VEXNUKE-459876 format. One record per residue (C-alpha): residue in three letters; x, y, z. Coordinates in pm, whole numbers, padded with zeros to 5 digits, always signed. Layout:
N
alaXYZ;...
This chain:
510
met+18354+07303-07665;pro+18699+07301-07831;arg+18993+07186-07622;thr+19248+07434-07491;thr+19609+07400-07605;glu+19703+07233-07276;glu+19414+06989-07310;gln+19517+06906-07666;ile+19871+06832-07546;ile+19750+06602-07269;his+19511+06425-07508;leu+19787+06362-07762;ile+20028+06239-07493;glu+19769+06001-07351;lys+19693+05843-07691;ser+20064+05800-07780;asp+20297+05524-07664;lys+20641+05592-07816;ile+20741+05953-07754;leu+21059+06124-07873;leu+21176+06418-07659;leu+21407+06671-07825;pro+21580+06957-07639;ser+21739+07240-07836;ser+22102+07228-07937;pro+22335+07332-07784;pro+22151+07228-07468;asp+22116+07439-07156;gly+21957+07400-06816;asp+21612+07491-06942;ser+21600+07260-07243;leu+21754+06964-07057;gly+21543+07024-06747;ala+21224+07031-06955;ala+21312+06721-07158;leu+21417+06514-06856;ala+21117+06622-06647;leu+20888+06508-06927;tyr+21086+06184-06956;leu+21034+06097-06588;val+20664+06183-06596;leu+20603+05986-06917;lys+20783+05682-06777;lys+20552+05695-06475;arg+20262+05692-06719;gly+20396+05373-06876;lys+20509+05545-07197;lys+20821+05454-07392;ala+21014+05783-07391;thr+21345+05865-07559;val+21559+06179-07519;ile+21803+06266-07798;cys+22023+06575-07808;ala+22247+06664-08101;asp+22522+06821-07886;pro+22695+06690-07572;val+22567+06778-07227;pro+22771+07054-07056;asp+22973+06932-06760;ala+22803+07180-06527;leu+22466+07013-06596;lys+22569+06651-06556;phe+22437+06653-06198;leu+22078+06668-06326;pro+21863+06364-06243;met+21844+06100-06522;ile+22105+06284-06731;asp+22247+05950-06851;val+21933+05863-07047;ile+22017+06130-07305;ser+22158+05993-07628;arg+22327+06175-07915;asn+22270+05897-08167;phe+21953+05883-08368;gly+21903+05570-08572;gly+21618+05697-08785;ala+21244+05702-08745;glu+21187+05348-08872;asp+21375+05034-08974;phe+21422+04900-09324;val+21354+04526-09320;val+21493+04264-09560;thr+21294+03939-09537;leu+21426+03610-09674;asp+21195+03314-09736;cys+21376+03007-09598;lys+21130+02739-09707;lys+21367+02604-09971;ser+21684+02612-09764;glu+21806+02696-09417;val+22047+02982-09348;asp+22397+02884-09249;thr+22562+03228-09195;ile+22476+03597-09234;lys+22728+03879-09265;tyr+22756+04219-09429;glu+23023+04427-09597;val+23035+04805-09649;glu+23160+04894-09995;gln+23181+05270-10052;asp+22816+05382-10050;lys+22675+05031-10050;val+22604+04763-09790;asn+22623+04404-09910;ile+22427+04154-09701;ile+22577+03811-09753;ile+22360+03508-09669;thr+22505+03161-09704;pro+22252+02875-09731;arg+22311+02546-09556;lys+22233+02372-09884;gly+22104+02467-10225;arg+22068+02836-10311;phe+21845+03138-10259;ser+21688+03335-10543;ala+21579+03698-10574;gln+21218+03582-10550;asp+21288+03467-10193;val+21366+03825-10081;thr+21110+04094-09992;leu+21171+04449-09869;his+20953+04665-09648;his+20960+04931-09379;gly+20941+04832-09018;glu+20712+04976-08755;ala+20769+05345-08680;lys+20986+05397-08374;tyr+20789+05698-08254;asp+20428+05811-08270;leu+20479+06154-08110;ile+20759+06414-08098;ile+20782+06680-07827;thr+21034+06961-07876;val+21122+07182-07580;asp+21293+07522-07569;thr+21340+07508-07947;gly+21270+07815-08160;asp+21296+07637-08495;leu+21373+07291-08625;gln+21729+07384-08725;gln+21813+07411-08354;leu+21773+07033-08331;gly+22095+06987-08527;his+22156+06657-08703;val+21837+06503-08564;tyr+21637+06727-08796;glu+21894+06764-09074;asp+21921+06386-09122;asn+21548+06312-09079;pro+21342+06610-09200;glu+21059+06391-09332;met+21000+06253-08981;phe+20877+06593-08861;tyr+20604+06595-09124;ser+20487+06237-09080;ile+20477+06229-08698;pro+20275+06476-08484;val+20494+06740-08318;ile+20418+06924-07993;asn+20623+07244-07972;ile+20665+07391-07621;asp+20876+07705-07598;his+20904+08059-07461;his+21108+08232-07733;ser+20944+08518-07921;ser+21120+08404-08240;asn+20954+08061-08235;ser+20837+07963-08584;glu+20545+07751-08453;phe+20644+07446-08655;gly+20443+07196-08451;arg+20100+07048-08497;ile+20033+07185-08148;asn+20227+07495-08043;leu+20239+07615-07684;val+20458+07926-07701;asp+20439+08165-07406;ile+20683+08453-07452;thr+20593+08594-07110;ala+20730+08286-06935;ser+21079+08299-06787;ser+21159+07951-06916;thr+21013+07645-07084;thr+21010+07455-06756;glu+20785+07725-06611;ile+20535+07651-06890;leu+20552+07277-06817;val+20453+07298-06450;pro+20076+07356-06502;ile+20070+07098-06783;leu+20221+06829-06562;glu+19985+06922-06279;arg+19688+06891-06512;leu+19822+06556-06628;glu+19829+06450-06262;glu+19462+06543-06232;thr+19382+06347-06546;val+19544+06025-06427;gly+19452+06075-06062;arg+19794+06018-05910;lys+20112+06207-05822;leu+20364+06250-06104;ile+20581+06541-05986;asp+20836+06421-05732;ala+21157+06581-05599;asp+21360+06486-05908;val+21102+06627-06149;ala+21074+06943-05939;thr+21454+06982-05935;leu+21470+06953-06314;leu+21196+07212-06357;leu+21354+07451-06108;ala+21693+07413-06279;gly+21537+07547-06598;ile+21397+07853-06423;ile+21720+07926-06234;thr+21946+07896-06538;asp+21724+08100-06770;thr+21679+08380-06516;gly+22045+08381-06410;ser+21944+08277-06060;phe+21661+08535-06068;gln+21892+08820-06171;his+21791+08869-06536;ser+21516+09102-06655;asn+21293+08807-06753;thr+21243+08728-06384;thr+20873+08781-06316;pro+20646+08741-06013;arg+20514+08425-06176;ala+20869+08286-06200;phe+20914+08337-05824;ala+20573+08184-05753;val+20639+07875-05966;ala+20985+07835-05811;ala+20834+07847-05462;his+20575+07592-05571;leu+20851+07358-05692;leu+21031+07392-05360;asp+20713+07262-05199;phe+20745+06957-05426;gly+21097+06898-05291;ala+21315+07072-05554;arg+21680+07076-05445;gln+21762+07442-05499;gln+22099+07441-05322;glu+22216+07148-05533;ile+22138+07348-05847;ile+22323+07655-05720;lys+22623+07448-05613;tyr+22686+07276-05945;ile+22592+07559-06179;tyr+22732+07864-06002;arg+22978+07751-05735;thr+23165+07468-05902;lys+23428+07567-06158;ser+23720+07359-06277;leu+24071+07499-06313;ser+24046+07475-06691;met+23721+07673-06683;leu+23878+07949-06475;lys+24172+07967-06717;leu+23936+07984-07014;trp+23728+08257-06854;gly+24040+08458-06774;arg+24162+08428-07132;val+23827+08535-07277;leu+23790+08831-07040;ser+24141+08948-07127;lys+24038+08975-07494;ile+23737+09202-07442;lys+23695+09457-07722;tyr+23485+09772-07698;asp+23342+09987-07975;glu+23247+10301-07784;glu+23075+10471-08077;asn+22831+10184-08128;arg+22829+10077-07761;leu+22931+09727-07866;val+23133+09486-07649;trp+23253+09143-07756;ser+23506+08871-07695;thr+23596+08546-07866;ile+23667+08181-07794;thr+23874+07995-08053;gln+23985+07637-08075;glu+24332+07762-07982;asp+24191+07908-07659;leu+24046+07570-07568;gln+24372+07391-07642;lys+24588+07629-07440;thr+24360+07629-07135;gly+24260+07265-07150;gly+23898+07378-07146;thr+23598+07260-07341;ala+23327+07443-07531;asp+23083+07349-07254;glu+23287+07547-07002;ser+23216+07869-07189;ala+22865+07874-07043;gly+22834+08171-06813;ile+23110+08379-06970;ile+22854+08597-07144;asp+22723+08701-06803;glu+23076+08794-06697;leu+23104+09010-07008;leu+22781+09184-06909;ser+22912+09262-06562;asn+23233+09403-06711;ala+23054+09625-06965;pro+22782+09818-06778;gly+22749+10086-07047;ala+22726+09850-07343;gln+22416+09829-07557;val+22511+09501-07730;val+22733+09228-07582;leu+22859+08936-07793;leu+23046+08615-07728;ile+23174+08470-08056;lys+23272+08102-08029;glu+23447+07878-08278;lys+23261+07549-08245;gln+23467+07378-08513;pro+23641+07485-08834;gly+23379+07655-09050;leu+23116+07682-08775;val+23086+07981-08540;ser+22815+08037-08279;val+22735+08380-08139;ser+22554+08465-07815;val+22389+08808-07803;arg+22284+09009-07499;thr+22127+09355-07494;pro+22127+09465-07129;asn+22011+09823-07186;lys+21739+09991-07385;gly+21811+10079-07744;ala+21870+09741-07909;asn+21689+09411-07941;ala+21892+09088-07926;asn+21626+08897-08118;asp+21630+09151-08403;ile+22009+09121-08425;ala+22003+08741-08423;gln+21734+08729-08690;met+21960+08923-08928;phe+22178+08611-08927;gly+21898+08354-08929;gly+21888+08304-08552;gly+21650+08416-08282;gly+21568+08428-07914;his+21443+08694-07675;pro+21465+09075-07680;lys+21742+09059-07418;ala+21913+08729-07508;ala+21946+08551-07841;gly+22189+08357-08057;phe+22279+08250-08409;arg+22537+08057-08610;val+22764+08146-08900;lys+22870+07863-09129;asp+23134+07813-09398;met+23364+08097-09287;glu+23705+08109-09129;phe+23684+08236-08772;ala+23851+08574-08835;gln+23630+08630-09139;ala+23318+08535-08944;glu+23410+08770-08658;ala+23462+09063-08896;phe+23139+08981-09079;val+22933+08974-08758;ile+23086+09287-08605;asn+23047+09493-08923;arg+22683+09391-08966;ile+22602+09478-08606;arg+22784+09810-08636;glu+22565+09890-08934;phe+22261+09786-08733;gln+22361+10006-08441;ser+22440+10310-08654;gly+22111+10267-08839;tyr+21922+10228-08512;ala+22065+10550-08373;gly+22047+10745-08698;asp+21777+10875-08923;val+21470+10652-08933;ala+21456+10682-09310;gln+21800+10521-09334;gln+21689+10204-09157;pro+21580+09933-09399;his+21333+09786-09149;met+21178+10125-09077;gln+21141+10280-09421;pro+20864+10542-09425;ala+20576+10476-09657;glu+20588+10651-09991;val+20382+10969-09981;lys+20179+11030-10296;pro+20011+11362-10376;pro+19633+11348-10356;glu+19451+11308-10682;val+19299+11635-10805;pro+18943+11586-10925;glu+18858+11708-11270;val+18713+12059-11259;thr+18404+12120-11469;asn+18257+12450-11592;ser+18591+12623-11544;ala+18761+12881-11759;pro+18945+12746-12066;val+19289+12599-11998;tyr+19556+12671-12259;glu+19880+12498-12324;ile+20197+12704-12347;asn+20200+12941-12646;gln+19837+12859-12719;gln+19619+13169-12761;pro+19242+13192-12708;gln+19020+13214-13010;glu+18875+13552-13101;asn+18521+13448-13011;glu+18628+13330-12663;lys+18607+13573-12373;his+18864+13514-12105;his+18770+13725-11802;val+19028+13799-11533;gln+18876+13873-11194;thr+18973+14211-11047;val+18947+14375-10705;ala+18644+14564-10828;asp+18477+14235-10912;leu+18533+14118-10556;arg+18365+14433-10421;glu+18065+14390-10649;asp+17738+14273-10499;pro+17780+13894-10478;leu+17414+13844-10569;ser+17416+14063-10879;asn+17471+13770-11113;val+17268+13510-10924;gln+17003+13341-11135;leu+16714+13270-10902;gln+16489+12972-10946;thr+16167+12897-10769;pro+16225+12595-10549;glu+15973+12316-10559;val+16000+12272-10182;val+16039+12557-09937;pro+16368+12501-09750;lys+16371+12491-09374;ala+16447+12829-09219;arg+16800+12867-09083;pro+16843+12953-08713;gly+16818+13327-08668;gly+16623+13376-08990;glu+16277+13396-08837;asp+16291+13779-08831;leu+16353+13790-09208;leu+16049+13576-09273;leu+15849+13802-09043;gln+15958+14117-09230;asp+15860+13963-09561;phe+15522+13868-09418;arg+15457+14219-09285;lys+15564+14387-09613;arg+15328+14176-09813;lys+15048+14242-09563;ala+15108+14620-09583;gly+15083+14619-09962;glu+15454+14662-10028;lys+15467+14349-10233;glu+15375+14532-10553;asp+15652+14792-10509;ile+15945+14546-10523;thr+16024+14248-10735;arg+16065+13900-10590;glu+16436+13905-10672;asp+16489+14235-10488;arg+16304+14104-10186;ile+16519+13793-10158;lys+16837+13996-10206;asp+16729+14235-09934;met+16644+13953-09697;thr+16976+13780-09757;lys+17182+14098-09708;lys+17011+14174-09379;phe+17069+13824-09259;phe+17446+13841-09323;glu+17489+14204-09216;asn+17335+14143-08872;pro+17459+13803-08760;asp+17491+13909-08396;glu+17133+14025-08347;glu+16939+13845-08080;glu+16766+13541-08218;val+16389+13579-08258;thr+16183+13299-08118;val+15858+13165-08257;glu+15676+13324-07964;asp+15819+13668-08054;met+15721+13617-08417;leu+15359+13545-08328;lys+15351+13850-08104;gln+15483+14074-08384;ile+15225+13935-08625;glu+14946+14018-08382;glu+15080+14372-08340;gly+15095+14412-08719;asn+14731+14322-08742;
């Protein structure tokens, strides 16, 4: 019997020793909670686990257990080894110099000299034998980890665990559950099954807190529309494991620095509203961060404030200048009528129907803002307008049905073409329509007598009685059939004669 996806994941984890854990970038409570929960469980299993994140950890999430194990530096998937044969001479000193795009390794022998034949080059042992990505819709969301090492993701098995509907399923094993509230919710049954496999407890209070943090942050403390009965049930289950729910609430929702409050106030004061397209947005620039003393991490949560201040909006945006030439956009669609994932995918991003995001590169901030707003205005006007005007909803081309070639028809003439003298072209008149429809019928004797139609038994009986009474010689066969057919169509409402009635009439005729 083939293994389930969960069983395949556990099997691959158990056979691997050096596992790289990659949360999405920029990180949030769900991606960090999932990566760190896996880290703790894998360490208990005796695995060598590493967590690398391309972007810094937000200040509000630095309370999470084991947060310090996360590194931003990735040294590559394997080492490049230079081996020097020292049989001829011992090494006195080793140093290196960086010269533009070159590295010079300088080895000074204690005596004599080294030759090129004494040097060999080879690749070292791979640093990782398994990669697990969490809360990552596509590889580009891993930032420089993927951009600098794309070949690693094709040479090392990848397990992709996510809950975004836009996930591109880039892994060798893909566990993507779009009905889950968060990635940490998906992890809970996997870790429990792993416990059963190894026969000992792996989920402790720290692991449970990390998993619950993912659910709480992705559901907005159970306020967002992705909050499901299963999310509540899993959260309650994690509380049984010792998850520290009040600690999560305190640091994420009740602790705000002065610089964060200033930044939020500045952003909320710049809210713009396009009433026609039901579009609300605000911006965060590098200037905003400088004047408030805030950081990009402190912008987390502002999008929810925008939602609460724009109850009638169909699309809510927060446009952030990450650095010169790089803008990130968060999209929310609180009401029916628009899909955040559809909007984000127009710009190469993705996410959920209610929450998504994307990035715009190589544009000045003002240019990027105008570009994004104009595209979304077009999207909104197309969504509300005629279906035929929407490029993603073009109706199929309607082609007229093919007319079959008509045979045995009257001659067809082109314009100005006249019929030949020996051709007779008859035009049907009203008198023709009144004419006996059977007058021109050419009758042929059938080889097989057709089955009588319902209601036609009386006609057969009349024919039988006429022939028995000697009337057969007085009429032709053609006249008899015409007479039978006329009577049949002229009296369609007569009571149907049964076989029993027919036999009775035959006996009376005798």
